[in-house]
Every structure is written in C-alpha cells, then in structure tokens.
DRENMAR-73238 format. One line per 8 residues: number of its first residue (from 1); their letters; for each residue x, y, z of N, C-alpha, C, O, CB. Coordinates in steps of 0.1 Angstrom, whole numbers, plus 2048, in hexadecimal, padded with zeros to 3 digits. Glycine has a CB too. Example, Ala and Ser with C-alpha at 12.3 -4.5 7.8 and 13.67 -1.06 7.14 Angstrom:
% residues 2
1) AS) 884:7C7:84E:87B:7D3:84E:884:7DF:84E:88E:7DF:855:871:7D3:85A | 880:7EA:847:889:7F5:847:881:800:84F:886:80B:850:88D:7FA:839 .
END
This chain:
% residues 119
1) MGLSAPAV) 0D6:4FF:64A:0DA:4F5:641:0E9:4F4:642:0F0:4FE:63F:0D6:4F9:632 | 0EE:4E9:645:0FC:4E6:647:103:4E3:63A:0FD:4DE:630:0FF:4DB:651 | 110:4E6:63A:119:4E3:62E:121:4D7:632:125:4D5:63D:122:4EF:62A | 124:4CF:628:12E:4C4:62A:13C:4C9:62C:13F:4D5:628:12D:4BA:61E | 144:4C1:632:152:4C5:634:159:4C9:627:160:4D3:627:15A:4BA:63B | 158:4C1:61D:15E:4C5:610:159:4D3:60B:161:4DB:605:15C:4BB:606 | 14C:4D5:60C:146:4E2:608:14C:4EE:610:14F:4F8:60A:137:4E2:608 | 14D:4EC:61D:152:4F6:625:161:4F9:622:165:504:620:151:4F2:634 .
9) HERVGKLE) 169:4EE:620:177:4F0:61C:178:4F7:60F:181:500:60D:17D:4E2:61B | 16F:4F4:605:170:4FB:5F8:16C:50A:5FA:173:512:5F4:166:4F4:5EE | 162:50C:602:15E:51A:604:169:522:60B:16C:52E:607:151:51B:60C | 16F:51D:615:17A:523:61C:186:526:612:18C:530:612:17F:51B:628 | 189:51C:60A:193:51D:600:191:529:5F7:19A:531:5F3:195:511:5F8 | 184:52A:5F2:181:536:5E9:182:543:5F0:187:54D:5EA:172:534:5E4 | 17E:544:5FD:180:550:605:18E:553:607:192:55F:606:179:54E:612 | 197:54A:609:1A5:54C:60A:1AB:551:5FD:1B2:55B:5FD:1AD:53F:60E .
17) TAGVITGY) 1A7:54B:5F2:1AC:54F:5E5:1A8:55D:5E1:1AF:565:5DB:1A7:545:5DA | 19B:561:5E5:196:56E:5E2:19C:579:5EB:199:584:5E9:187:56E:5E3 | 1A3:575:5F5:1A9:57E:5FF:1A0:583:60A:1A3:58C:611:1AE:58A:5F7 | 194:57C:60B:18B:57F:616:191:57A:623:191:581:62D:17D:579:613 | 195:56E:623:19C:568:62F:1AB:56A:62C:1B0:565:623:198:559:631 | 1B2:572:634:1C0:575:632:1C9:56E:63B:1D5:56F:639:1C2:584:634 | 1C4:566:644:1CD:55E:64C:1C7:559:659:1BB:55B:65B:1D9:567:651 | 1CE:551:660:1C9:54B:66D:1D4:54E:677:1E0:54F:674:1C7:53C:66B .
25) RAVVEPTA) 1CF:54E:684:1D9:551:68F:1D4:54A:69B:1C8:548:69D:1DB:560:690 | 1DE:548:6A4:1DA:544:6B1:1D9:550:6BA:1E0:559:6B9:1E6:53A:6B7 | 1CF:550:6C2:1CC:55B:6CC:1D3:558:6D9:1CE:54E:6E0:1BD:55E:6CD | 1DD:55F:6DD:1E5:55C:6E9:1E2:567:6F3:1E1:573:6F0:1F4:55C:6E5 | 1E0:562:700:1DE:56B:70B:1EC:572:70E:1F5:56B:712:1D9:564:718 | 1ED:57F:70B:1FA:585:70D:201:583:71A:20D:581:71B:1F9:594:70A | 1F9:584:725:200:583:732:205:574:734:20E:572:73D:1F6:586:73D | 1FF:56B:72D:204:55D:72F:212:55B:729:218:551:72D:1FA:553:728 .
33) VGLDVTAL) 216:564:720:223:563:71A:22C:56F:71F:236:572:719:222:563:70B | 228:575:72A:231:57F:731:22F:58D:72B:237:596:72F:23E:57B:72F | 225:58F:723:223:59D:71E:219:5A4:726:20D:5A4:722:21F:59D:70E | 21D:5A9:731:214:5AF:73B:210:5BD:739:207:5C2:740:21A:5AD:749 | 217:5C4:730:214:5D3:72E:210:5D5:720:217:5D1:716:220:5DB:732 | 204:5DB:71E:200:5DF:711:1FF:5EF:710:1FA:5F5:71A:1F2:5D9:70D | 203:5F5:705:202:603:704:1FE:606:6F6:201:5FF:6EC:20F:60A:708 | 1F7:612:6F4:1F4:617:6E7:1FD:623:6E6:1FE:62C:6EE:1E5:61B:6E6 .
41) IGVIESDS) 205:624:6DB:20F:62E:6D9:20C:635:6CC:20C:62F:6C1:21D:628:6D9 | 20A:642:6CD:208:64B:6C1:216:650:6BD:21E:654:6C5:1FF:657:6C4 | 218:64F:6B0:225:653:6AA:223:660:6A2:21C:660:699:22B:648:6A1 | 22A:66A:6A7:229:677:6A0:235:678:697:241:677:69C:228:683:6AA | 233:67A:68A:23E:67A:681:244:688:680:23E:692:682:239:675:673 | 251:688:67C:258:695:679:254:699:66B:24E:692:663:267:693:67A | 257:6A6:668:253:6AC:65B:25A:6A5:64F:255:6A4:644:256:6BA:65B | 266:69F:652:26E:699:647:26D:68A:648:277:683:646:27C:69E:648 .
49) VDETGVEA) 261:685:64A:25F:677:64D:260:66F:63F:25B:673:635:252:674:654 | 266:663:640:265:659:635:25C:64E:63B:261:646:642:274:654:631 | 250:64E:636:246:644:63C:24B:636:63A:249:62E:643:238:646:635 | 251:633:62F:255:625:62C:260:621:637:25F:616:63C:25C:624:61E | 269:62A:63A:273:627:644:26D:625:652:271:61C:659:27E:632:644 | 264:62E:655:25D:62D:662:255:620:663:256:619:66D:254:639:664 | 24E:61C:659:246:610:659:24F:604:65A:24C:5FA:661:23D:60F:64D | 25A:604:653:263:5F8:654:269:5F7:662:26A:5EC:667:26F:5FA:649 .
57) ALAAMPEV) 26D:602:668:272:602:675:268:5FD:67F:26B:5F6:689:277:610:679 | 25B:602:67E:251:5FD:687:24E:5EE:685:24C:5E7:68F:243:605:684 | 24E:5E9:679:24C:5DB:676:257:5D3:67C:255:5C7:67F:24B:5D9:667 | 263:5D8:67D:26E:5D1:683:26E:5D0:692:276:5C8:698:27B:5D7:67E | 265:5D7:698:265:5D7:6A7:25B:5CC:6AC:24F:5CD:6A9:260:5E5:6AD | 260:5C1:6B2:257:5B6:6B6:24D:5BB:6C1:243:5B4:6C3:25F:5AB:6BC | 24F:5C6:6C8:246:5CB:6D2:239:5D0:6CC:22F:5D1:6D2:24C:5D5:6DA | 23A:5D5:6BF:22E:5DB:6B8:225:5CF:6B3:229:5C8:6AA:233:5E4:6AD .
65) EDCWRVAG) 21A:5CE:6B9:211:5C4:6B5:207:5C8:6AA:204:5C0:6A1:208:5BF:6C1 | 203:5D5:6AA:1FA:5DA:6A0:1FF:5E8:69D:204:5EF:6A5:1EB:5DA:6A5 | 1FD:5EC:690:201:5F9:68C:1F6:5FF:682:1F2:5F8:678:20F:5F9:684 | 1F1:60A:686:1E6:611:67D:1EB:61E:679:1F1:626:680:1D9:612:685 | 1EA:621:66C:1EC:62E:666:1DF:636:669:1D4:631:665:1F0:62E:656 | 1E0:642:66F:1D4:649:673:1D5:658:66F:1DF:65D:66C:1D3:648:682 | 1C9:65E:66F:1C8:66C:66C:1C9:673:679:1C6:66E:684:1BA:66F:665 | 1CD:680:679:1CE:688:685:1DD:68B:688:1E5:68B:67F:1C9:680:691 .
73) NEGYVLKV) 1E0:68F:694:1ED:694:698:1F7:689:697:203:68B:694:1ED:699:6A6 | 1F3:67C:699:1FC:671:699:1FB:66B:68B:1F1:66A:685:1F9:667:6A4 | 207:666:686:207:65F:67A:203:650:67B:1FD:64A:672:214:660:673 | 207:64A:687:205:63C:689:200:63B:698:204:643:6A0:211:634:687 | 1F8:630:69A:1F5:62C:6A8:1F9:61D:6A8:1F6:615:6A0:1E6:62E:6AC | 201:61A:6B3:206:60C:6B4:200:606:6C1:1FE:60D:6CB:215:60D:6B5 | 1FE:5F9:6C0:1FC:5F1:6CC:208:5EA:6CF:20D:5E2:6C7:1EF:5E7:6CB | 20E:5EC:6DB:21B:5E7:6DF:218:5DE:6EB:211:5E2:6F4:225:5F2:6E2 .
81) RVTDIPAL) 21E:5D2:6EB:21E:5C9:6F7:22C:5C6:6FB:234:5C2:6F3:216:5BC:6F4 | 22E:5C7:708:23C:5C5:70E:23A:5BE:71B:22F:5BD:721:243:5D2:70F | 245:5BA:721:245:5B3:72D:243:5BB:73A:23C:5B7:743:253:5AC:72F | 248:5C8:73A:247:5D0:745:249:5DF:742:24C:5E2:736:251:5CC:750 | 248:5E8:74B:24A:5F6:749:258:5F9:744:259:601:73A:247:5FE:755 | 263:5F4:749:270:5F6:743:271:5F2:734:277:5F9:72C:27B:5EF:74B | 26A:5E7:731:26A:5E3:722:262:5ED:71A:265:5F0:70F:264:5D5:721 | 257:5F3:720:250:5FD:719:258:60A:717:258:610:70C:243:601:721 .
89) EAAISALN) 25F:60D:721:268:619:720:272:617:715:275:620:70D:26F:61C:72D | 278:60B:714:282:608:70A:27B:608:6FC:281:60D:6F2:288:5FA:70C | 26F:603:6FB:268:604:6EE:265:612:6E9:267:615:6DE:25B:5FC:6EE | 261:61A:6F3:25E:628:6F0:26B:62F:6EB:26B:637:6E2:258:630:6FC | 276:62D:6F2:283:632:6EE:287:62E:6E0:28C:636:6D8:28E:62E:6F8 | 285:621:6DD:288:61C:6D0:27F:623:6C5:284:626:6BA:286:60D:6CF | 273:625:6C8:26A:62C:6BF:26E:63A:6BC:26E:63E:6B1:25B:62C:6C4 | 273:641:6C7:277:64F:6C5:284:650:6BE:288:65B:6B9:278:655:6D3 .
97) RIRGVART) 28C:645:6BD:298:645:6B5:296:643:6A6:2A0:644:69F:2A2:63B:6BB | 28A:63F:6A2:288:63C:694:288:649:68D:282:653:690:27A:635:692 | 290:649:682:291:655:679:283:658:673:27D:650:66D:29B:653:66E | 27E:664:676:271:668:671:267:669:67C:25C:66E:67A:26C:65F:666 | 26A:664:688:261:665:693:265:671:69B:271:672:6A0:262:658:69C | 25C:67B:69D:25F:687:6A5:25D:684:6B3:265:688:6BC:256:693:6A0 | 252:67D:6B7:24F:67A:6C5:244:670:6C5:23E:66C:6BB:24B:687:6CD | 241:66B:6D1:237:661:6D3:22E:665:6DF:232:66E:6E7:23D:653:6D6 .
105) RTTVVLST) 222:65F:6DF:218:662:6EA:213:654:6EE:20E:64D:6E6:20D:66C:6E6 | 215:651:6FB:212:643:6FF:207:643:709:206:64C:712:21F:63D:706 | 1FE:639:707:1F3:637:710:1F4:628:715:1F4:61F:70D:1E5:639:70A | 1F6:626:722:1F7:619:728:1EA:613:72A:1E1:61A:730:200:619:735 | 1E7:607:726:1DB:600:728:1DA:5FA:736:1E3:5F3:73A:1D9:5F4:71D | 1D0:5FE:73D:1CF:5F9:74B:1C8:5EB:74B:1CD:5E2:753:1C7:603:753 | 1BE:5E9:743:1B8:5DC:742:1B1:5DB:735:1AD:5E5:72F:1AE:5DA:74E | 1AF:5CF:730:1A9:5CC:723:19B:5C7:725:19A:5BC:72C:1B1:5C3:71A .
113) KWEGRHG) 191:5CE:721:183:5C9:723:17F:5BF:718:178:5B5:71A:179:5D5:723 | 183:5C1:70B:183:5B8:701:18C:5BC:6F6:190:5C8:6F5:174:5B6:6FB | 190:5B3:6ED:19A:5B6:6E3:197:5AD:6D7:195:5A0:6D9:1A8:5B4:6E8 | 197:5B2:6CB:197:5AA:6BF:189:5A5:6BB:187:5A0:6B0:19F:59E:6C1 | 17F:5A7:6C4:171:5A3:6C1:16F:595:6BC:166:592:6B5:16B:5AC:6B7 | 179:58C:6C0:178:57E:6BC:173:576:6C9:174:57B:6D4:185:578:6B7 | 16D:56B:6C6:168:562:6D1:15B:566:6D5:155:560:6DF:171:563:6DD .
END
C-alpha cells in the first residue's frame, strides 16, 4: 500500500522531530576527492587525561572522519582519511601531540569491501 507524497513528507517530518532521523548526507567516494589512504587509529590515553580536551582536539582534526569511544586498552578508535602516507604520518604526529594522548596504534586499510551498509 503506497503513501501519498504529502503523507510521506508528514511521516518523515515526524521522524525528524522525534530524533529518529538525525540528518542527511552525500556519500562521496574518498578516492575521487584525493583521500587515497584510510587508517583506523586507536588512541591510548595518559593517566591524567581530560576527555573533554581530547575530544575537542579530535573533533578539530579534519582528517578524523569517525570517532568511537571504546572499552579496552584504547579510549578511542578513529577512522582517518588522508591523501597519502606522509599525510598519515603527519596526522599520527598531531594525534600524539594532543595533551592526554599517551600513544596511538595505527592500522592501515588495504581495501574496503563495504562501508556504511548503505545502498
């Protein structure tokens, strides 16, 4: 049973208002815009960490595409996209200079089989 366009629009509006739909985005092929290197970086925090400061510093880095707070040895896992290996090295250096970051652990993505489960 199909819905009319106004009914669909009203339903979507209610989902947005309820916070079920939180936004819309364009899905861009990273390599098409020169972001040829993807890495997952675990951030190990120092004992005297200020989480708010670390999170603000991570949010300010345009290379960080996703950031997850995780359980385990690492406090955060980041998905980073950069143009090339020297840019990855620079991003890792910048992460290690953030106050409250003790060290990082980097895994370079060789290929992406799927991502985002959309489409």
